[in-house]
LODREN-149012 format. One record per residue (C-alpha): residue in three letters; x, y, z. Coordinates in nm, 2 decimals. Layout:
residues N
<r 'ALA', <X, Y, Z>>;
...
end
This chain:
residues 230
<r 'MET', <3.17, 8.93, -10.04>>;
<r 'LEU', <3.23, 8.60, -10.22>>;
<r 'ASP', <2.97, 8.34, -10.14>>;
<r 'ASP', <3.04, 7.98, -10.05>>;
<r 'MET', <2.97, 7.81, -10.38>>;
<r 'ARG', <2.71, 7.58, -10.22>>;
<r 'VAL', <2.52, 7.88, -10.08>>;
<r 'LEU', <2.53, 8.05, -10.42>>;
<r 'ARG', <2.41, 7.74, -10.61>>;
<r 'ASP', <2.12, 7.69, -10.37>>;
<r 'ALA', <2.02, 8.06, -10.39>>;
<r 'VAL', <2.02, 8.06, -10.77>>;
<r 'ARG', <1.83, 7.73, -10.78>>;
<r 'GLU', <1.57, 7.85, -10.53>>;
<r 'TYR', <1.52, 8.16, -10.74>>;
<r 'ARG', <1.46, 7.96, -11.06>>;
<r 'VAL', <1.21, 7.73, -10.88>>;
<r 'ALA', <1.02, 8.04, -10.74>>;
<r 'ALA', <1.02, 8.21, -11.08>>;
<r 'ALA', <0.89, 7.89, -11.25>>;
<r 'THR', <0.63, 7.84, -10.98>>;
<r 'ALA', <0.51, 8.20, -11.04>>;
<r 'GLY', <0.45, 8.11, -11.40>>;
<r 'LEU', <0.78, 8.18, -11.58>>;
<r 'ASP', <0.88, 7.93, -11.85>>;
<r 'TRP', <1.21, 7.82, -11.70>>;
<r 'PRO', <1.27, 7.44, -11.71>>;
<r 'ASP', <1.54, 7.29, -11.50>>;
<r 'GLU', <1.83, 7.22, -11.74>>;
<r 'GLY', <2.07, 7.11, -11.47>>;
<r 'GLU', <2.38, 7.28, -11.35>>;
<r 'SER', <2.69, 7.35, -11.56>>;
<r 'PRO', <3.04, 7.36, -11.42>>;
<r 'ALA', <3.22, 7.69, -11.40>>;
<r 'GLY', <3.39, 7.78, -11.73>>;
<r 'GLN', <3.68, 8.02, -11.79>>;
<r 'PRO', <3.62, 8.38, -11.89>>;
<r 'PRO', <3.77, 8.50, -12.22>>;
<r 'GLY', <4.13, 8.61, -12.17>>;
<r 'VAL', <4.04, 8.97, -12.28>>;
<r 'VAL', <3.82, 9.01, -11.97>>;
<r 'TYR', <4.14, 9.04, -11.75>>;
<r 'ARG', <4.27, 9.32, -11.98>>;
<r 'ILE', <3.94, 9.51, -12.00>>;
<r 'PHE', <3.89, 9.53, -11.63>>;
<r 'GLY', <4.26, 9.54, -11.52>>;
<r 'VAL', <4.24, 9.24, -11.29>>;
<r 'ASP', <4.45, 8.92, -11.25>>;
<r 'HIS', <4.18, 8.68, -11.16>>;
<r 'VAL', <3.80, 8.63, -11.19>>;
<r 'ALA', <3.61, 8.48, -10.90>>;
<r 'GLU', <3.47, 8.12, -10.94>>;
<r 'GLN', <3.13, 8.26, -10.83>>;
<r 'LEU', <3.11, 8.48, -11.13>>;
<r 'ALA', <3.25, 8.23, -11.37>>;
<r 'TRP', <3.00, 7.97, -11.25>>;
<r 'LEU', <2.70, 8.21, -11.29>>;
<r 'GLN', <2.81, 8.30, -11.64>>;
<r 'SER', <2.83, 7.93, -11.73>>;
<r 'GLN', <2.48, 7.84, -11.64>>;
<r 'ARG', <2.24, 7.76, -11.92>>;
<r 'TRP', <1.96, 8.01, -11.90>>;
<r 'PRO', <1.68, 8.05, -12.15>>;
<r 'ASP', <1.71, 8.31, -12.42>>;
<r 'ARG', <1.45, 8.52, -12.26>>;
<r 'HIS', <1.41, 8.76, -11.97>>;
<r 'VAL', <1.43, 8.56, -11.65>>;
<r 'LEU', <1.52, 8.83, -11.41>>;
<r 'PRO', <1.28, 9.08, -11.24>>;
<r 'ASN', <1.17, 9.38, -11.45>>;
<r 'VAL', <1.26, 9.24, -11.79>>;
<r 'GLY', <1.63, 9.19, -11.70>>;
<r 'TRP', <1.89, 8.97, -11.85>>;
<r 'ARG', <2.23, 8.84, -11.77>>;
<r 'MET', <2.49, 9.01, -11.99>>;
<r 'PRO', <2.75, 8.79, -12.17>>;
<r 'TRP', <3.12, 8.80, -12.11>>;
<r 'PRO', <3.24, 9.12, -12.28>>;
<r 'ALA', <3.45, 9.09, -12.59>>;
<r 'GLY', <3.61, 9.44, -12.60>>;
<r 'GLY', <3.66, 9.77, -12.43>>;
<r 'GLU', <3.31, 9.89, -12.53>>;
<r 'ALA', <3.20, 9.72, -12.21>>;
<r 'LEU', <3.36, 10.00, -12.01>>;
<r 'ASP', <3.11, 10.24, -12.16>>;
<r 'TYR', <2.85, 10.10, -11.93>>;
<r 'LEU', <3.06, 10.23, -11.63>>;
<r 'GLY', <3.03, 10.59, -11.73>>;
<r 'VAL', <2.80, 10.66, -11.44>>;
<r 'SER', <3.02, 10.49, -11.18>>;
<r 'ILE', <3.07, 10.81, -10.98>>;
<r 'GLY', <3.22, 10.80, -10.63>>;
<r 'THR', <3.25, 10.43, -10.58>>;
<r 'PRO', <3.48, 10.31, -10.29>>;
<r 'PHE', <3.67, 10.08, -10.53>>;
<r 'PRO', <3.84, 10.15, -10.86>>;
<r 'TRP', <3.57, 10.22, -11.12>>;
<r 'ARG', <3.73, 9.98, -11.37>>;
<r 'GLN', <3.72, 9.68, -11.15>>;
<r 'GLN', <3.36, 9.59, -11.19>>;
<r 'LEU', <3.19, 9.38, -11.46>>;
<r 'PRO', <2.85, 9.48, -11.61>>;
<r 'LEU', <2.65, 9.17, -11.52>>;
<r 'PHE', <2.27, 9.23, -11.52>>;
<r 'HIS', <2.09, 9.48, -11.75>>;
<r 'PHE', <1.74, 9.60, -11.68>>;
<r 'ASP', <1.53, 9.86, -11.85>>;
<r 'ALA', <1.68, 10.15, -11.66>>;
<r 'VAL', <1.92, 10.00, -11.42>>;
<r 'LEU', <2.26, 9.83, -11.45>>;
<r 'TYR', <2.40, 9.58, -11.20>>;
<r 'THR', <2.78, 9.51, -11.18>>;
<r 'PHE', <3.00, 9.25, -11.00>>;
<r 'VAL', <3.30, 9.39, -10.81>>;
<r 'LEU', <3.60, 9.19, -10.93>>;
<r 'ALA', <3.87, 9.27, -10.68>>;
<r 'GLY', <3.97, 9.42, -10.35>>;
<r 'GLU', <3.79, 9.41, -10.01>>;
<r 'ARG', <3.45, 9.44, -10.19>>;
<r 'GLU', <3.50, 9.16, -10.43>>;
<r 'GLY', <3.17, 8.98, -10.50>>;
<r 'GLU', <2.95, 9.28, -10.41>>;
<r 'ILE', <2.67, 9.37, -10.65>>;
<r 'TRP', <2.65, 9.75, -10.73>>;
<r 'ARG', <2.37, 9.92, -10.92>>;
<r 'TYR', <2.35, 10.23, -11.14>>;
<r 'GLU', <2.05, 10.41, -11.29>>;
<r 'ILE', <2.10, 10.44, -11.66>>;
<r 'SER', <2.06, 10.82, -11.69>>;
<r 'PRO', <2.29, 11.10, -11.79>>;
<r 'ASP', <2.24, 11.29, -11.47>>;
<r 'ALA', <2.18, 11.04, -11.20>>;
<r 'TRP', <2.47, 10.99, -10.95>>;
<r 'ASP', <2.33, 10.69, -10.78>>;
<r 'ALA', <2.62, 10.45, -10.75>>;
<r 'VAL', <2.52, 10.23, -10.46>>;
<r 'ARG', <2.55, 9.87, -10.34>>;
<r 'ALA', <2.25, 9.66, -10.43>>;
<r 'ALA', <2.36, 9.35, -10.24>>;
<r 'THR', <2.66, 9.23, -10.05>>;
<r 'SER', <2.68, 8.92, -10.27>>;
<r 'LEU', <2.52, 8.73, -10.55>>;
<r 'ALA', <2.35, 8.48, -10.32>>;
<r 'THR', <2.21, 8.77, -10.12>>;
<r 'LEU', <2.07, 8.93, -10.43>>;
<r 'PHE', <1.90, 8.61, -10.56>>;
<r 'ASP', <1.76, 8.55, -10.21>>;
<r 'GLN', <1.60, 8.89, -10.21>>;
<r 'TRP', <1.44, 8.83, -10.55>>;
<r 'THR', <1.31, 8.49, -10.43>>;
<r 'ARG', <1.16, 8.65, -10.12>>;
<r 'GLY', <1.01, 8.92, -10.34>>;
<r 'ILE', <0.83, 8.65, -10.54>>;
<r 'ALA', <0.71, 8.49, -10.21>>;
<r 'ALA', <0.59, 8.83, -10.08>>;
<r 'GLY', <0.39, 8.90, -10.40>>;
<r 'VAL', <0.59, 9.21, -10.50>>;
<r 'VAL', <0.76, 9.03, -10.79>>;
<r 'VAL', <0.48, 8.90, -11.00>>;
<r 'TYR', <0.44, 8.72, -11.33>>;
<r 'ASP', <0.27, 8.91, -11.61>>;
<r 'GLU', <0.09, 8.64, -11.81>>;
<r 'HIS', <0.04, 8.87, -12.11>>;
<r 'ARG', <0.40, 8.98, -12.14>>;
<r 'GLN', <0.54, 8.66, -11.98>>;
<r 'TRP', <0.78, 8.86, -11.76>>;
<r 'LEU', <0.84, 8.90, -11.39>>;
<r 'LEU', <0.76, 9.26, -11.28>>;
<r 'VAL', <0.84, 9.44, -10.96>>;
<r 'GLU', <0.55, 9.61, -10.79>>;
<r 'ASP', <0.57, 9.82, -10.46>>;
<r 'VAL', <0.87, 9.65, -10.30>>;
<r 'ALA', <0.90, 9.93, -10.04>>;
<r 'ALA', <0.57, 9.82, -9.89>>;
<r 'ALA', <0.70, 9.47, -9.82>>;
<r 'PRO', <0.87, 9.44, -9.47>>;
<r 'GLY', <1.20, 9.26, -9.46>>;
<r 'LEU', <1.29, 9.33, -9.82>>;
<r 'ASP', <1.57, 9.56, -9.94>>;
<r 'PRO', <1.43, 9.79, -10.21>>;
<r 'LEU', <1.78, 9.86, -10.34>>;
<r 'ALA', <1.82, 9.49, -10.43>>;
<r 'PHE', <1.53, 9.52, -10.68>>;
<r 'PRO', <1.58, 9.69, -11.03>>;
<r 'VAL', <1.34, 9.97, -10.99>>;
<r 'ALA', <1.41, 10.34, -11.07>>;
<r 'PRO', <1.39, 10.60, -10.95>>;
<r 'ILE', <1.44, 10.50, -10.59>>;
<r 'ASP', <1.36, 10.68, -10.26>>;
<r 'GLU', <1.63, 10.95, -10.23>>;
<r 'THR', <1.65, 10.93, -9.85>>;
<r 'LEU', <1.72, 10.56, -9.87>>;
<r 'LEU', <1.96, 10.60, -10.15>>;
<r 'ARG', <2.17, 10.87, -9.98>>;
<r 'ALA', <2.18, 10.68, -9.65>>;
<r 'ARG', <2.29, 10.36, -9.82>>;
<r 'GLN', <2.55, 10.54, -10.02>>;
<r 'ARG', <2.71, 10.68, -9.70>>;
<r 'GLU', <2.68, 10.33, -9.54>>;
<r 'CYS', <2.86, 10.16, -9.82>>;
<r 'GLY', <3.14, 10.42, -9.86>>;
<r 'VAL', <3.03, 10.62, -10.17>>;
<r 'ASN', <3.23, 10.95, -10.18>>;
<r 'MET', <2.94, 11.19, -10.15>>;
<r 'ALA', <3.16, 11.49, -10.23>>;
<r 'VAL', <3.22, 11.34, -10.57>>;
<r 'VAL', <2.86, 11.26, -10.61>>;
<r 'GLU', <2.75, 11.62, -10.54>>;
<r 'GLU', <2.98, 11.73, -10.83>>;
<r 'GLY', <2.86, 11.45, -11.06>>;
<r 'PHE', <2.89, 11.63, -11.40>>;
<r 'GLU', <3.24, 11.74, -11.34>>;
<r 'HIS', <3.36, 11.40, -11.23>>;
<r 'GLN', <3.18, 11.22, -11.50>>;
<r 'GLU', <3.37, 11.41, -11.76>>;
<r 'GLU', <3.69, 11.29, -11.59>>;
<r 'LEU', <3.56, 10.94, -11.58>>;
<r 'LEU', <3.46, 10.94, -11.95>>;
<r 'ASP', <3.81, 11.06, -12.04>>;
<r 'ALA', <3.96, 10.78, -11.83>>;
<r 'ILE', <3.73, 10.52, -12.01>>;
<r 'ASP', <3.84, 10.65, -12.35>>;
<r 'ALA', <4.21, 10.63, -12.24>>;
<r 'VAL', <4.17, 10.27, -12.13>>;
<r 'LYS', <3.99, 10.17, -12.45>>;
<r 'ALA', <4.27, 10.33, -12.65>>;
<r 'SER', <4.53, 10.13, -12.46>>;
<r 'LEU', <4.34, 9.81, -12.52>>;
<r 'ARG', <4.35, 9.87, -12.90>>;
<r 'ALA', <4.72, 9.94, -12.89>>;
end
């Protein structure tokens, strides 16, 4: 889902304020207008447009430090086909595997932004592991994701570590009203994971044959990368 731009701006601003109030060094540097993605982005991901919501988020001036929960950072616009390597665990998604941009990187979890189709604007998450078939929606939109993180800070399950100067996620499952899948923790409860996968349209037959289908996916990634170099 693509957020109304006012809703997205407010959600990101509220998260920054909550993070700063918790102790994170994140001064208000004002809002930047949405820029344009590099032209190669369209070729890498096989799309003909990039949503303003994503372009705006990528244009914001964030500190050169970890400002997301669990030592996460916003990934820059990709410059080449190597960005597709991150999608090698995108098994069973209900949209073309290539039409998602790696957006947030955490210690063991990757979040992507769906670029096209009925699910445009959704945020999907993947555990960075060679044998984890956990493609699942983390949030229906960017604003929803930032709102969950803001509420996590308010609930005391996203806390500031003064020694490391990071925001860390504690036992989010214990906080009522929060969606554990919106938070970059791994591993996650398998019952919750499987239920959400079915709910959001993941092909469970493909997931159950993860290794076999990953080989096919890796071959497809290599083929696209070769075509980009041609």
